[in-house]
C-alpha positions in Angstrom: -12.5 6.9 -24.5 -12.3 10.7 -24.5 -9.9 13.6 -23.8 -9.0 14.1 -20.2 -8.5 17.6 -18.7 -4.9 18.3 -17.8 -5.7 19.7 -14.4 -7.4 16.5 -13.3 -4.3 14.5 -12.7 -2.1 17.5 -12.1 -4.0 18.1 -8.9 -3.8 14.5 -7.7 -0.8 15.1 -5.5 1.8 15.3 -8.2 2.0 19.0 -8.9 2.1 20.4 -5.3 5.0 18.2 -4.5 6.9 19.2 -7.7 7.1 22.4 -9.7 6.9 20.5 -13.0 3.8 21.0 -15.2 1.8 18.2 -16.8 0.2 20.2 -19.6 2.6 19.3 -22.3 2.3 15.6 -21.4 -1.4 15.4 -21.3 -2.5 17.4 -24.4 -4.6 15.1 -26.6 -4.6 12.2 -24.1 -7.5 9.9 -23.6 -9.4 8.1 -20.9 -10.3 4.5 -21.4 -13.0 2.5 -19.8 -15.2 -0.6 -20.3 -18.4 1.5 -20.5 -19.0 5.2 -21.2 -22.3 7.1 -21.0 -23.2 10.7 -21.7 -26.3 12.1 -20.0 -27.4 15.1 -22.0 -30.0 16.2 -19.6 -27.7 16.2 -16.6 -24.7 17.2 -18.7 -22.7 14.3 -17.1 -20.3 11.8 -18.5 -19.8 8.4 -16.7 -16.8 6.0 -17.1 -17.5 2.6 -15.6 -15.1 -0.3 -15.3 -11.3 -0.5 -15.7 -11.0 3.3 -16.1 -7.4 4.2 -17.1 -5.1 6.8 -18.4 -1.5 6.3 -19.4 1.3 8.0 -21.1 5.1 8.4 -20.5 4.6 10.6 -17.5 1.3 9.3 -15.9 -0.6 6.2 -15.1 -4.0 6.7 -13.5 -6.5 3.9 -12.8 -9.8 3.7 -11.0 -13.0 1.5 -11.1 -15.4 4.4 -11.8 -15.2 8.1 -12.8 -17.8 10.8 -13.4 -17.5 14.3 -14.9 -20.2 16.8 -14.2 -19.8 19.5 -16.8 -21.8 22.3 -15.3 -19.9 22.5 -12.0 -16.8 21.1 -13.8 -16.3 18.4 -11.2 -14.5 15.1 -11.5 -15.3 12.2 -9.1 -13.3 9.0 -9.0 -14.3 6.0 -6.9 -12.8 2.5 -6.2 -9.1 1.6 -6.1 -7.8 4.9 -7.2 -4.1 4.7 -8.3 -1.9 7.4 -9.7 1.8 7.2 -10.7 3.6 10.3 -11.8 7.1 10.2 -13.3 9.4 13.2 -13.6 12.2 14.0 -16.0 14.9 13.8 -13.3 14.0 10.2 -12.5 11.9 10.9 -9.4 8.3 9.7 -9.0 5.2 9.9 -6.9 2.8 7.0 -6.4 -0.6 7.3 -4.6 -3.4 4.9 -3.7 -6.8 5.7 -2.2 -10.4 4.7 -2.3 -12.0 7.8 -3.9 -11.3 11.4 -4.8 -12.8 14.4 -6.4 -11.4 17.4 -8.3 -13.0 20.8 -8.9 -11.7 22.4 -12.1 -13.3 25.7 -11.1 -11.6 25.8 -7.7 -8.5 24.0 -8.7 -8.9 21.8 -5.6 -8.6 18.0 -5.2 -9.7 15.9 -2.2 -8.8 12.3 -1.7 -10.3 9.9 0.8 -9.4 6.7 2.5 -11.6 3.5 2.4 -10.9 0.4 4.5 -7.2 1.3 4.3 -5.4 4.6 4.7 -4.3 6.7 1.7 -0.8 5.6 0.7 1.8 7.8 -0.8 5.3 6.9 -1.9 7.9 9.4 -3.3 11.2 8.3 -4.8 13.9 10.9 -5.4 16.2 10.8 -8.4 18.6 8.5 -6.4 15.8 6.1 -5.5 15.6 7.1 -1.9 12.0 6.6 -0.6 9.7 8.9 1.4 6.5 7.1 2.4 3.3 8.5 3.9 -0.2 7.7 4.8 -3.3 9.5 6.2 -7.1 9.6 6.1 -7.7 12.5 3.8 -5.9 14.8 1.5 -6.9 18.3 0.3 -4.6 19.7 -2.4 -5.0 23.3 -3.5 -3.3 23.8 -6.9 -3.1 27.6 -7.0 -1.4 27.6 -3.5 0.9 24.6 -4.3 0.0 23.2 -0.9 -1.4 20.0 0.5 -3.3 19.3 3.8 -3.0 15.7 5.2 -5.8 15.1 7.6 -6.1 12.4 10.2 -3.5 9.8 11.3 -0.8 11.3 9.1 2.5 9.4 9.0 5.8 10.0 7.2 8.7 7.6 7.0 12.2 7.7 5.6 14.8 5.0 5.8 15.8 6.0 9.3 12.9 8.0 10.8 9.2 8.0 11.3 6.9 10.9 12.2 3.4 10.7 13.4 0.8 13.4 13.8 -2.9 14.3 13.5 -2.4 16.8 10.8 0.3 17.7 8.2 0.7 20.6 5.8 3.1 20.5 2.8 4.4 23.8 1.4 5.9 23.5 -2.0 7.8 26.9 -1.7 9.8 25.5 1.3 9.7 21.9 0.2 8.7 21.2 3.7 6.1 19.3 5.8 4.7 20.9 9.0 3.2 18.4 11.4 1.0 19.2 14.4 -2.0 18.1 16.4 -5.4 18.7 14.9 -6.9 22.1 15.5 -10.4 20.5 15.2 -12.1 17.2 15.9 -11.0 14.7 13.2 -13.5 11.8 12.8 -11.7 8.5 13.3 -12.4 5.4 11.1 -13.9 2.4 13.0 -11.2 0.6 15.0 -8.7 3.4 14.7 -7.4 5.1 17.9 -6.7 8.8 17.8 -3.0 9.7 17.7 -1.4 11.9 20.4 -2.3 15.6 19.9 1.4 16.3 19.8 3.5 15.0 16.8 6.1 12.4 17.5 9.4 11.7 15.7 11.2 8.3 16.1 14.4 7.2 14.5 18.2 7.1 14.4 20.7 9.6 13.0 24.5 9.9 13.1 24.9 7.1 15.7 22.1 8.2 18.0 18.6 6.9 18.6 15.9 9.4 19.4 12.2 9.9 20.3 11.1 13.5 20.4 7.8 15.4 20.6 6.9 19.0 20.3 3.9 21.2 19.5 5.1 21.3 15.9 7.6 19.3 13.8 8.9 20.5 10.5 10.5 18.1 8.0 12.4 19.4 5.0 11.9 16.9 2.1 15.1 17.5 0.1 17.6 17.7 3.0 16.0 15.4 5.6 16.4 18.1 8.3 14.0 17.9 11.2 13.0 20.9 13.4 10.9 20.7 16.6 9.1 23.8 18.1 7.6 24.5 21.6 7.3 22.2 24.5 9.9 19.8 23.1 10.4 16.6 25.1 11.8 13.1 24.7 15.2 11.4 24.7 18.3 10.9 22.6 20.9 8.1 23.3 23.8 6.4 21.7 22.6 3.7 19.2 23.7 0.1 19.1 27.0 -0.6 17.4 26.4 -2.2 14.0 
């Protein structure tokens, strides 16, 4: 076991979605693993097998982790799982195949494996916001996240699909739109429509709407569509 750097887990999705800081929680914490190796020549630490970190706020697990000291780069591989709990009772849960974090650039990247990256956010009342995508780029200094490839968001009454999504912590909003560049697709995965799509029901109406861009406000649930908006809205079934 050894001390873990606070920014490692802070960048793994939790901090850009919340303003909370993890520094106080992580001071003096340790990483545990079945095996640990220090390569003095390459200045590299390797954690192999059942790698884990846990305290009152965080739970991080992975099969394998490497820390390269010279570039200050962390690499996680195999069944990466992170749970971040907040003081107000909300939480963020994330699963992916691998990820890396540059301390120097304050930037994290997460990648899918055979399955998409899975994200679950619970607000203080227990209401869930779920998401999935092929890749995540999180920039800590900008408090923003890019969701790349087959991005999906789902609430209890709505689903939104797009090639690309951008989360802005200042606005507490997701901006979804078609990819501006070719996004490699995993084997067997069809490319989504270049225009984002919102499906759901609200205030007694069912709807299916598309536009060049869709903005979703995380805290209020408000949805806005921009440019070339099309689709339908009709009265829902009586329940």
